[in-house]
C-alpha positions as semicolon CSV with decimal commas, in nm:
position;residue;x (nm);y (nm);z (nm)
1;M;-3,599;5,256;-1,870
2;I;-3,456;5,177;-2,198
3;R;-3,463;5,484;-2,362
4;P;-3,527;5,542;-2,731
5;I;-3,190;5,665;-2,978
6;V;-3,199;5,953;-3,207
7;I;-3,075;5,934;-3,529
8;T;-2,848;6,163;-3,694
9;G;-3,040;6,454;-3,834
10;T;-3,210;6,524;-3,465
11;P;-3,076;6,870;-3,390
12;V;-2,983;6,745;-3,030
13;L;-2,682;6,512;-3,225
14;H;-2,566;6,811;-3,439
15;Q;-2,470;7,065;-3,130
16;K;-2,251;7,111;-2,888
17;A;-2,411;6,960;-2,544
18;L;-2,451;7,175;-2,216
19;E;-2,276;7,130;-1,872
20;V;-2,425;6,930;-1,571
21;T;-2,471;7,185;-1,304
22;A;-2,708;6,980;-1,131
23;F;-2,590;6,645;-0,991
24;D;-2,958;6,524;-0,856
25;D;-3,210;6,244;-0,855
26;D;-3,274;6,371;-1,266
27;L;-2,896;6,295;-1,326
28;M;-2,897;5,955;-1,177
29;E;-3,236;5,852;-1,340
30;L;-3,060;5,957;-1,690
31;V;-2,758;5,755;-1,626
32;E;-2,905;5,421;-1,530
33;D;-3,127;5,468;-1,815
34;M;-2,843;5,520;-2,056
35;Y;-2,654;5,197;-1,889
36;E;-2,931;5,016;-1,962
37;T;-3,034;5,142;-2,328
38;M;-2,632;5,116;-2,392
39;D;-2,650;4,699;-2,302
40;K;-2,988;4,639;-2,494
41;A;-2,864;4,816;-2,763
42;P;-2,587;4,665;-2,761
43;G;-2,303;4,917;-2,750
44;V;-1,980;4,980;-2,577
45;G;-2,077;5,369;-2,524
46;L;-2,365;5,593;-2,508
47;A;-2,353;5,991;-2,495
48;A;-2,680;6,162;-2,370
49;P;-2,729;6,327;-2,695
50;Q;-2,804;5,985;-2,831
51;V;-3,083;5,970;-2,563
52;G;-3,202;6,357;-2,681
53;V;-3,088;6,493;-2,381
54;N;-2,830;6,773;-2,469
55;L;-2,585;6,779;-2,152
56;R;-2,179;6,667;-2,133
57;V;-2,207;6,298;-1,980
58;F;-2,149;5,923;-2,142
59;V;-2,158;5,611;-2,022
60;Y;-1,900;5,291;-2,124
61;N;-1,859;4,969;-2,106
62;W;-1,538;4,745;-2,250
63;E;-1,375;4,483;-2,163
64;L;-0,941;4,558;-2,178
65;A;-0,730;4,303;-2,362
66;D;-0,579;4,195;-2,035
67;G;-0,966;4,094;-1,900
68;T;-1,041;4,376;-1,694
69;H;-1,393;4,503;-1,735
70;Q;-1,412;4,880;-1,746
71;R;-1,769;5,051;-1,709
72;G;-1,866;5,375;-1,606
73;V;-1,954;5,764;-1,638
74;V;-1,776;6,060;-1,683
75;I;-1,974;6,422;-1,671
76;N;-1,836;6,747;-1,843
77;P;-1,490;6,550;-1,955
78;T;-1,195;6,680;-2,125
79;L;-1,047;6,442;-2,382
80;E;-0,616;6,471;-2,423
81;L;-0,511;6,252;-2,736
82;S;-0,224;6,143;-2,881
83;E;-0,120;6,227;-3,297
84;I;-0,379;6,082;-3,501
85;P;-0,176;5,886;-3,752
86;E;-0,201;5,987;-4,119
87;G;-0,290;5,756;-4,430
88;E;-0,608;5,537;-4,539
89;P;-0,739;5,373;-4,230
90;D;-0,773;4,980;-4,178
91;W;-1,159;4,842;-4,266
92;E;-1,057;4,548;-4,032
93;T;-0,908;4,720;-3,728
94;E;-1,033;5,080;-3,718
95;A;-1,400;5,005;-3,870
96;E;-1,651;5,208;-3,618
97;G;-2,043;5,205;-3,570
98;C;-2,262;5,422;-3,400
99;L;-2,567;5,376;-3,254
100;S;-2,713;5,716;-3,415
101;V;-2,607;5,602;-3,715
102;P;-2,799;5,265;-3,685
103;G;-2,635;4,934;-3,875
104;E;-2,365;5,162;-4,068
105;R;-1,981;5,094;-4,024
106;F;-1,696;5,301;-4,194
107;P;-1,336;5,289;-4,101
108;I;-1,162;5,618;-3,952
109;R;-0,858;5,708;-3,798
110;R;-0,841;5,796;-3,404
111;A;-0,581;5,877;-3,203
112;E;-0,372;5,555;-3,036
113;K;-0,384;5,715;-2,649
114;A;-0,676;5,920;-2,491
115;V;-0,634;6,076;-2,122
116;L;-0,994;6,111;-1,984
117;T;-1,102;6,357;-1,714
118;G;-1,420;6,474;-1,577
119;L;-1,662;6,373;-1,309
120;D;-1,825;6,094;-1,169
121;L;-2,182;6,075;-1,023
122;Q;-2,081;6,152;-0,678
123;Q;-1,895;6,445;-0,839
124;N;-1,546;6,230;-0,797
125;P;-1,267;6,343;-1,040
126;V;-1,211;6,079;-1,306
127;H;-0,891;6,024;-1,463
128;I;-0,851;5,743;-1,723
129;E;-0,540;5,663;-1,951
130;A;-0,649;5,466;-2,206
131;E;-0,475;5,322;-2,558
132;G;-0,643;5,153;-2,863
133;W;-1,011;5,012;-2,858
134;F;-1,086;5,210;-2,527
135;A;-0,924;5,498;-2,625
136;R;-1,152;5,511;-2,940
137;I;-1,455;5,447;-2,760
138;F;-1,357;5,782;-2,541
139;Q;-1,316;5,995;-2,887
140;H;-1,597;5,848;-3,015
141;E;-1,850;5,983;-2,705
142;F;-1,655;6,312;-2,641
143;D;-1,704;6,391;-3,041
144;H;-2,112;6,314;-2,993
145;L;-2,114;6,600;-2,693
146;N;-1,890;6,835;-2,896
147;G;-2,210;6,766;-3,207
148;I;-1,967;6,582;-3,407
149;L;-2,095;6,209;-3,528
150;Y;-1,815;5,952;-3,660
151;V;-1,917;6,000;-3,984
152;D;-1,890;6,367;-3,995
153;R;-1,478;6,283;-3,939
154;L;-1,457;6,040;-4,256
155;A;-1,208;6,086;-4,555
156;E;-1,301;6,029;-4,875
157;P;-1,425;5,764;-5,037
158;H;-1,608;5,703;-4,671
159;R;-1,767;5,998;-4,624
160;S;-1,961;5,972;-4,941
161;D;-2,049;5,618;-4,873
162;A;-2,167;5,738;-4,542
163;Q;-2,384;6,007;-4,665
164;H;-2,558;5,767;-4,924
165;A;-2,642;5,525;-4,654
166;I;-2,795;5,803;-4,449
167;Q;-2,974;5,929;-4,773
168;D;-3,082;5,582;-4,849
169;N;-3,200;5,499;-4,518
170;G;-3,412;5,823;-4,505
171;W;-3,216;5,930;-4,243
172;G;-3,057;6,289;-4,160
173;V;-3,395;6,462;-4,080
174;P;-3,541;6,502;-3,730
175;G;-3,724;6,327;-3,527
176;L;-3,627;6,001;-3,598
177;S;-3,581;5,704;-3,358
178;W;-3,520;5,357;-3,286
179;L;-3,594;5,195;-2,914
180;P;-3,306;4,871;-2,879
181;G;-3,495;4,563;-2,860
182;E;-3,753;4,672;-3,090
183;E;-3,671;4,644;-3,483
184;Q;-3,928;4,919;-3,597
185;L;-3,780;5,282;-3,637
186;E;-3,997;5,553;-3,472
187;G;-4,072;5,897;-3,595
């Protein structure tokens, strides 16, 4: 089932998500719905808080440079990062978007490498070493689990530009969402 994606200002997006303790049918249904929602949006990642669920879960879908396809779920993740480079982010290679700030893109500096660990749905260990955009996806989704949106991390003048875009769109208030596949904002 495709679930509505909540927009910045909804409280669940701005708080630390809770550890998953029950690996049950409800969790399996949530993850299936998250895959379906991410695919329909379309997106390369989706965290449970983005569909209004305050749990430490995210799904991802990315094709690596070598043509291999990486798709999965990580539950209760941890993330180790290489150093984040200093300097101005590049619009061409470092601009990100977010399904909870729909239609907007801004450049942001991220670590080039990331090591993601956690669990899958069967409680098997997950360990992925990622570089480039794959590492960027993990950083973006992991931030969601800690109540941080990428627009919160932007440097000036992009931070101000993002805040203006949020205000201009009438976001930043509780209760707004959108349903992938439909044009109308809900709330």
